[in-house]
SENU-423877 format. One record per residue: x, y, z of N, C-alpha, C, O, CB in turn; residue number from 1. Coordinates in steps of 0.02 Angstrom, whole numbers, plus 50000, padded with zeros to 5 digits. Glycine has a CB too. Layout:
residues N
+-------+-------+-------+-------+-------+-------+-------+-------+-------+-------+-------+-------+-------+-------+-------+-----+
!    nX !    nY !    nZ !   caX !   caY !   caZ !    cX !    cY !    cZ !    oX !    oY !    oZ !   cbX !   cbY !   cbZ !   k !
+-------+-------+-------+-------+-------+-------+-------+-------+-------+-------+-------+-------+-------+-------+-------+-----+
!     X !     Y !     Z !     X !     Y !     Z !     X !     Y !     Z !     X !     Y !     Z !     X !     Y !     Z ! NUM !
...
+-------+-------+-------+-------+-------+-------+-------+-------+-------+-------+-------+-------+-------+-------+-------+-----+
//
This chain:
residues 85
+-------+-------+-------+-------+-------+-------+-------+-------+-------+-------+-------+-------+-------+-------+-------+-----+
!    nX !    nY !    nZ !   caX !   caY !   caZ !    cX !    cY !    cZ !    oX !    oY !    oZ !   cbX !   cbY !   cbZ !   k !
+-------+-------+-------+-------+-------+-------+-------+-------+-------+-------+-------+-------+-------+-------+-------+-----+
! 50034 ! 49951 ! 50002 ! 49998 ! 50000 ! 49988 ! 50049 ! 50067 ! 50005 ! 50090 ! 50076 ! 50051 ! 49929 ! 49992 ! 50027 !   1 !
! 50029 ! 50108 ! 49952 ! 50073 ! 50175 ! 49949 ! 50051 ! 50216 ! 50010 ! 49995 ! 50217 ! 50035 ! 50061 ! 50221 ! 49875 !   2 !
! 50114 ! 50253 ! 50032 ! 50098 ! 50299 ! 50093 ! 50049 ! 50361 ! 50053 ! 50043 ! 50371 ! 49993 ! 50182 ! 50333 ! 50135 !   3 !
! 50020 ! 50395 ! 50105 ! 49964 ! 50453 ! 50083 ! 50006 ! 50497 ! 50059 ! 50065 ! 50503 ! 50078 ! 49914 ! 50488 ! 50141 !   4 !
! 49971 ! 50540 ! 50006 ! 50001 ! 50592 ! 49987 ! 49994 ! 50644 ! 50042 ! 49955 ! 50636 ! 50090 ! 49977 ! 50610 ! 49925 !   5 !
! 50040 ! 50708 ! 50032 ! 50046 ! 50767 ! 50084 ! 49962 ! 50785 ! 50086 ! 49933 ! 50786 ! 50140 ! 50104 ! 50842 ! 50055 !   6 !
! 49932 ! 50797 ! 50029 ! 49859 ! 50816 ! 50030 ! 49829 ! 50775 ! 50079 ! 49808 ! 50801 ! 50131 ! 49822 ! 50808 ! 49964 !   7 !
! 49825 ! 50716 ! 50070 ! 49785 ! 50663 ! 50109 ! 49801 ! 50663 ! 50175 ! 49757 ! 50650 ! 50216 ! 49795 ! 50596 ! 50084 !   8 !
! 49864 ! 50677 ! 50195 ! 49900 ! 50681 ! 50270 ! 49853 ! 50740 ! 50303 ! 49825 ! 50737 ! 50358 ! 49997 ! 50707 ! 50269 !   9 !
! 49850 ! 50797 ! 50254 ! 49822 ! 50853 ! 50288 ! 49744 ! 50852 ! 50299 ! 49716 ! 50878 ! 50348 ! 49840 ! 50913 ! 50251 !  10 !
! 49714 ! 50821 ! 50251 ! 49648 ! 50798 ! 50261 ! 49631 ! 50763 ! 50332 ! 49589 ! 50781 ! 50374 ! 49634 ! 50752 ! 50206 !  11 !
! 49676 ! 50708 ! 50334 ! 49672 ! 50666 ! 50397 ! 49684 ! 50720 ! 50469 ! 49649 ! 50720 ! 50520 ! 49738 ! 50600 ! 50390 !  12 !
! 49738 ! 50761 ! 50456 ! 49748 ! 50805 ! 50511 ! 49686 ! 50842 ! 50532 ! 49667 ! 50848 ! 50590 ! 49800 ! 50853 ! 50494 !  13 !
! 49653 ! 50869 ! 50472 ! 49595 ! 50912 ! 50484 ! 49540 ! 50867 ! 50522 ! 49507 ! 50889 ! 50568 ! 49565 ! 50944 ! 50412 !  14 !
! 49535 ! 50807 ! 50500 ! 49489 ! 50765 ! 50534 ! 49493 ! 50746 ! 50607 ! 49445 ! 50734 ! 50644 ! 49490 ! 50711 ! 50503 !  15 !
! 49562 ! 50744 ! 50624 ! 49587 ! 50737 ! 50683 ! 49575 ! 50793 ! 50737 ! 49564 ! 50784 ! 50797 ! 49650 ! 50728 ! 50672 !  16 !
! 49578 ! 50851 ! 50703 ! 49566 ! 50913 ! 50740 ! 49485 ! 50913 ! 50758 ! 49468 ! 50929 ! 50815 ! 49589 ! 50981 ! 50694 !  17 !
! 49438 ! 50895 ! 50711 ! 49369 ! 50897 ! 50721 ! 49361 ! 50840 ! 50783 ! 49327 ! 50854 ! 50832 ! 49328 ! 50879 ! 50647 !  18 !
! 49392 ! 50782 ! 50777 ! 49382 ! 50739 ! 50824 ! 49398 ! 50767 ! 50888 ! 49359 ! 50763 ! 50935 ! 49414 ! 50685 ! 50812 !  19 !
! 49461 ! 50798 ! 50891 ! 49475 ! 50821 ! 50953 ! 49422 ! 50868 ! 50989 ! 49398 ! 50857 ! 51044 ! 49536 ! 50852 ! 50947 !  20 !
! 49407 ! 50925 ! 50948 ! 49352 ! 50976 ! 50959 ! 49290 ! 50928 ! 50999 ! 49264 ! 50944 ! 51052 ! 49324 ! 51012 ! 50877 !  21 !
! 49277 ! 50875 ! 50964 ! 49211 ! 50839 ! 50990 ! 49233 ! 50814 ! 51060 ! 49192 ! 50820 ! 51106 ! 49184 ! 50771 ! 50939 !  22 !
! 49298 ! 50785 ! 51073 ! 49319 ! 50756 ! 51137 ! 49315 ! 50824 ! 51190 ! 49289 ! 50824 ! 51246 ! 49402 ! 50720 ! 51129 !  23 !
! 49342 ! 50870 ! 51161 ! 49347 ! 50941 ! 51213 ! 49275 ! 50954 ! 51237 ! 49263 ! 50970 ! 51295 ! 49376 ! 51018 ! 51169 !  24 !
! 49236 ! 50949 ! 51195 ! 49157 ! 50976 ! 51203 ! 49130 ! 50915 ! 51255 ! 49096 ! 50930 ! 51304 ! 49105 ! 50981 ! 51116 !  25 !
! 49145 ! 50856 ! 51240 ! 49120 ! 50804 ! 51287 ! 49151 ! 50814 ! 51362 ! 49117 ! 50802 ! 51412 ! 49140 ! 50731 ! 51258 !  26 !
! 49215 ! 50837 ! 51367 ! 49242 ! 50847 ! 51429 ! 49201 ! 50901 ! 51462 ! 49175 ! 50891 ! 51517 ! 49316 ! 50863 ! 51424 !  27 !
! 49194 ! 50966 ! 51425 ! 49161 ! 51011 ! 51455 ! 49098 ! 51005 ! 51473 ! 49075 ! 51035 ! 51522 ! 49164 ! 51056 ! 51427 !  28 !
! 49063 ! 50968 ! 51437 ! 48988 ! 50944 ! 51459 ! 48990 ! 50909 ! 51521 ! 48955 ! 50927 ! 51568 ! 48953 ! 50895 ! 51406 !  29 !
! 49036 ! 50850 ! 51526 ! 49032 ! 50810 ! 51580 ! 49048 ! 50864 ! 51638 ! 49007 ! 50870 ! 51683 ! 49081 ! 50745 ! 51573 !  30 !
! 49102 ! 50898 ! 51638 ! 49119 ! 50949 ! 51690 ! 49055 ! 50991 ! 51710 ! 49041 ! 50995 ! 51770 ! 49178 ! 50999 ! 51662 !  31 !
! 49014 ! 51024 ! 51664 ! 48962 ! 51066 ! 51684 ! 48906 ! 51017 ! 51717 ! 48871 ! 51036 ! 51764 ! 48935 ! 51110 ! 51620 !  32 !
! 48901 ! 50958 ! 51690 ! 48842 ! 50917 ! 51726 ! 48863 ! 50898 ! 51790 ! 48819 ! 50901 ! 51833 ! 48819 ! 50850 ! 51690 !  33 !
! 48927 ! 50876 ! 51812 ! 48951 ! 50875 ! 51871 ! 48957 ! 50930 ! 51919 ! 48954 ! 50914 ! 51979 ! 49000 ! 50855 ! 51862 !  34 !
! 48964 ! 50993 ! 51904 ! 48960 ! 51054 ! 51928 ! 48888 ! 51071 ! 51953 ! 48875 ! 51090 ! 52010 ! 48985 ! 51100 ! 51878 !  35 !
! 48846 ! 51063 ! 51907 ! 48769 ! 51059 ! 51921 ! 48747 ! 51019 ! 51972 ! 48710 ! 51041 ! 52016 ! 48735 ! 51036 ! 51867 !  36 !
! 48767 ! 50962 ! 51971 ! 48757 ! 50906 ! 52024 ! 48782 ! 50926 ! 52091 ! 48744 ! 50923 ! 52139 ! 48793 ! 50839 ! 52004 !  37 !
! 48843 ! 50945 ! 52098 ! 48872 ! 50969 ! 52162 ! 48840 ! 51033 ! 52183 ! 48829 ! 51037 ! 52244 ! 48948 ! 50980 ! 52155 !  38 !
! 48825 ! 51076 ! 52151 ! 48790 ! 51131 ! 52164 ! 48718 ! 51119 ! 52196 ! 48696 ! 51150 ! 52245 ! 48787 ! 51168 ! 52104 !  39 !
! 48686 ! 51070 ! 52161 ! 48620 ! 51052 ! 52179 ! 48624 ! 51010 ! 52245 ! 48577 ! 51012 ! 52284 ! 48586 ! 51013 ! 52121 !  40 !
! 48672 ! 50977 ! 52256 ! 48676 ! 50938 ! 52321 ! 48699 ! 50990 ! 52372 ! 48695 ! 50969 ! 52429 ! 48728 ! 50872 ! 52318 !  41 !
! 48721 ! 51049 ! 52366 ! 48743 ! 51091 ! 52411 ! 48684 ! 51130 ! 52423 ! 48669 ! 51142 ! 52482 ! 48801 ! 51128 ! 52391 !  42 !
! 48644 ! 51153 ! 52371 ! 48579 ! 51183 ! 52391 ! 48531 ! 51146 ! 52429 ! 48489 ! 51175 ! 52464 ! 48546 ! 51203 ! 52337 !  43 !
! 48535 ! 51083 ! 52424 ! 48487 ! 51044 ! 52454 ! 48509 ! 51021 ! 52532 ! 48474 ! 50986 ! 52570 ! 48475 ! 50984 ! 52407 !  44 !
! 48571 ! 51047 ! 52545 ! 48611 ! 51029 ! 52617 ! 48624 ! 50970 ! 52615 ! 48619 ! 50945 ! 52671 ! 48577 ! 51039 ! 52683 !  45 !
! 48642 ! 50926 ! 52564 ! 48667 ! 50860 ! 52571 ! 48736 ! 50855 ! 52579 ! 48763 ! 50803 ! 52597 ! 48650 ! 50823 ! 52519 !  46 !
! 48768 ! 50911 ! 52567 ! 48840 ! 50921 ! 52568 ! 48857 ! 50990 ! 52590 ! 48825 ! 51039 ! 52571 ! 48870 ! 50908 ! 52499 !  47 !
! 48914 ! 50993 ! 52636 ! 48925 ! 51069 ! 52662 ! 48966 ! 51112 ! 52602 ! 48986 ! 51088 ! 52549 ! 48978 ! 51069 ! 52740 !  48 !
! 48970 ! 51175 ! 52622 ! 49009 ! 51218 ! 52563 ! 49074 ! 51197 ! 52552 ! 49102 ! 51199 ! 52497 ! 49015 ! 51294 ! 52577 !  49 !
! 49104 ! 51173 ! 52615 ! 49177 ! 51156 ! 52602 ! 49180 ! 51100 ! 52567 ! 49230 ! 51093 ! 52532 ! 49217 ! 51147 ! 52660 !  50 !
! 49131 ! 51048 ! 52567 ! 49138 ! 50993 ! 52532 ! 49114 ! 51002 ! 52456 ! 49126 ! 50964 ! 52410 ! 49103 ! 50940 ! 52566 !  51 !
! 49082 ! 51055 ! 52455 ! 49064 ! 51082 ! 52381 ! 49124 ! 51102 ! 52344 ! 49144 ! 51080 ! 52290 ! 49015 ! 51146 ! 52382 !  52 !
! 49152 ! 51153 ! 52385 ! 49223 ! 51180 ! 52360 ! 49278 ! 51136 ! 52336 ! 49314 ! 51147 ! 52287 ! 49254 ! 51215 ! 52412 !  53 !
! 49281 ! 51077 ! 52385 ! 49330 ! 51031 ! 52376 ! 49322 ! 50977 ! 52317 ! 49369 ! 50950 ! 52287 ! 49336 ! 51000 ! 52439 !  54 !
! 49251 ! 50965 ! 52308 ! 49232 ! 50922 ! 52263 ! 49242 ! 50968 ! 52181 ! 49262 ! 50942 ! 52129 ! 49150 ! 50896 ! 52288 !  55 !
! 49223 ! 51034 ! 52189 ! 49230 ! 51076 ! 52120 ! 49290 ! 51067 ! 52110 ! 49303 ! 51037 ! 52058 ! 49213 ! 51152 ! 52117 !  56 !
! 49345 ! 51088 ! 52150 ! 49417 ! 51091 ! 52150 ! 49447 ! 51032 ! 52125 ! 49494 ! 51037 ! 52086 ! 49443 ! 51104 ! 52214 !  57 !
! 49421 ! 50969 ! 52146 ! 49433 ! 50903 ! 52118 ! 49419 ! 50887 ! 52047 ! 49460 ! 50858 ! 52012 ! 49397 ! 50861 ! 52154 !  58 !
! 49365 ! 50905 ! 52028 ! 49327 ! 50903 ! 51965 ! 49365 ! 50943 ! 51925 ! 49386 ! 50916 ! 51874 ! 49253 ! 50925 ! 51967 !  59 !
! 49383 ! 51011 ! 51934 ! 49419 ! 51044 ! 51897 ! 49494 ! 51013 ! 51875 ! 49512 ! 51008 ! 51817 ! 49421 ! 51104 ! 51929 !  60 !
! 49526 ! 50997 ! 51919 ! 49593 ! 50958 ! 51913 ! 49583 ! 50901 ! 51872 ! 49619 ! 50894 ! 51822 ! 49623 ! 50933 ! 51980 !  61 !
! 49537 ! 50857 ! 51887 ! 49523 ! 50807 ! 51839 ! 49503 ! 50820 ! 51763 ! 49522 ! 50783 ! 51718 ! 49473 ! 50771 ! 51868 !  62 !
! 49468 ! 50869 ! 51754 ! 49443 ! 50895 ! 51690 ! 49506 ! 50918 ! 51651 ! 49519 ! 50901 ! 51594 ! 49389 ! 50956 ! 51701 !  63 !
! 49543 ! 50958 ! 51689 ! 49602 ! 50988 ! 51651 ! 49651 ! 50936 ! 51632 ! 49678 ! 50935 ! 51577 ! 49639 ! 51042 ! 51691 !  64 !
! 49662 ! 50893 ! 51680 ! 49709 ! 50831 ! 51661 ! 49687 ! 50797 ! 51604 ! 49727 ! 50781 ! 51560 ! 49713 ! 50777 ! 51715 !  65 !
! 49611 ! 50782 ! 51598 ! 49593 ! 50746 ! 51551 ! 49608 ! 50789 ! 51484 ! 49631 ! 50763 ! 51433 ! 49524 ! 50724 ! 51563 !  66 !
! 49594 ! 50850 ! 51490 ! 49602 ! 50890 ! 51420 ! 49665 ! 50888 ! 51399 ! 49678 ! 50878 ! 51340 ! 49584 ! 50963 ! 51420 !  67 !
! 49708 ! 50898 ! 51444 ! 49786 ! 50896 ! 51435 ! 49803 ! 50827 ! 51392 ! 49834 ! 50825 ! 51339 ! 49826 ! 50895 ! 51516 !  68 !
! 49777 ! 50770 ! 51429 ! 49799 ! 50700 ! 51393 ! 49767 ! 50714 ! 51320 ! 49802 ! 50705 ! 51270 ! 49763 ! 50620 ! 51435 !  69 !
! 49705 ! 50735 ! 51315 ! 49692 ! 50740 ! 51246 ! 49726 ! 50784 ! 51197 ! 49737 ! 50766 ! 51139 ! 49634 ! 50755 ! 51242 !  70 !
! 49742 ! 50839 ! 51220 ! 49787 ! 50884 ! 51182 ! 49861 ! 50844 ! 51170 ! 49885 ! 50842 ! 51113 ! 49796 ! 50958 ! 51228 !  71 !
! 49885 ! 50822 ! 51211 ! 49950 ! 50784 ! 51212 ! 49953 ! 50726 ! 51152 ! 49998 ! 50721 ! 51111 ! 49958 ! 50748 ! 51286 !  72 !
! 49899 ! 50687 ! 51158 ! 49876 ! 50632 ! 51121 ! 49885 ! 50658 ! 51037 ! 49919 ! 50632 ! 50992 ! 49793 ! 50615 ! 51146 !  73 !
! 49843 ! 50716 ! 51035 ! 49824 ! 50743 ! 50975 ! 49883 ! 50769 ! 50945 ! 49891 ! 50757 ! 50885 ! 49771 ! 50793 ! 50980 !  74 !
! 49928 ! 50803 ! 50977 ! 49986 ! 50832 ! 50949 ! 50039 ! 50782 ! 50927 ! 50075 ! 50796 ! 50879 ! 50014 ! 50879 ! 50997 !  75 !
! 50046 ! 50721 ! 50960 ! 50085 ! 50665 ! 50950 ! 50064 ! 50641 ! 50887 ! 50104 ! 50639 ! 50841 ! 50081 ! 50615 ! 51002 !  76 !
! 50001 ! 50622 ! 50880 ! 49970 ! 50593 ! 50831 ! 49976 ! 50641 ! 50762 ! 49991 ! 50615 ! 50708 ! 49899 ! 50579 ! 50856 !  77 !
! 49963 ! 50706 ! 50767 ! 49973 ! 50742 ! 50721 ! 50035 ! 50730 ! 50687 ! 50038 ! 50711 ! 50629 ! 49965 ! 50798 ! 50740 !  78 !
! 50087 ! 50742 ! 50725 ! 50159 ! 50740 ! 50705 ! 50177 ! 50673 ! 50667 ! 50212 ! 50667 ! 50617 ! 50205 ! 50747 ! 50770 !  79 !
! 50145 ! 50626 ! 50704 ! 50150 ! 50557 ! 50669 ! 50117 ! 50549 ! 50599 ! 50145 ! 50514 ! 50556 ! 50118 ! 50504 ! 50714 !  80 !
! 50062 ! 50579 ! 50588 ! 50037 ! 50584 ! 50531 ! 50068 ! 50623 ! 50477 ! 50073 ! 50603 ! 50419 ! 49983 ! 50603 ! 50542 !  81 !
! 50090 ! 50679 ! 50499 ! 50127 ! 50715 ! 50450 ! 50197 ! 50691 ! 50422 ! 50221 ! 50703 ! 50366 ! 50137 ! 50777 ! 50479 !  82 !
! 50227 ! 50649 ! 50480 ! 50304 ! 50630 ! 50458 ! 50289 ! 50566 ! 50426 ! 50338 ! 50536 ! 50406 ! 50364 ! 50621 ! 50523 !  83 !
! 50230 ! 50538 ! 50417 ! 50228 ! 50475 ! 50374 ! 50249 ! 50466 ! 50308 ! 50224 ! 50503 ! 50265 ! 50171 ! 50455 ! 50370 !  84 !
! 50291 ! 50426 ! 50292 ! 50322 ! 50438 ! 50226 ! 50322 ! 50369 ! 50189 ! 50345 ! 50365 ! 50132 ! 50397 ! 50469 ! 50234 !  85 !
+-------+-------+-------+-------+-------+-------+-------+-------+-------+-------+-------+-------+-------+-------+-------+-----+
//
């Protein structure tokens, strides 16, 4: 099988960026849903404000870590696609 042309590799990278954006959106949506749930629990007095703050901080750390993983994987895969010969 011949290696893809430069034009085809660029098309693949464009598709990769679309998939990456879909994953970023999914992480943001999950983060929003979790935040709403935590806020609702605090409003219903099922958790304290301290627990709410800790949970929100932990959720932010996790979501940022996951977004960074997605970005790092994307950069590595893009480099791999463009260097394919």
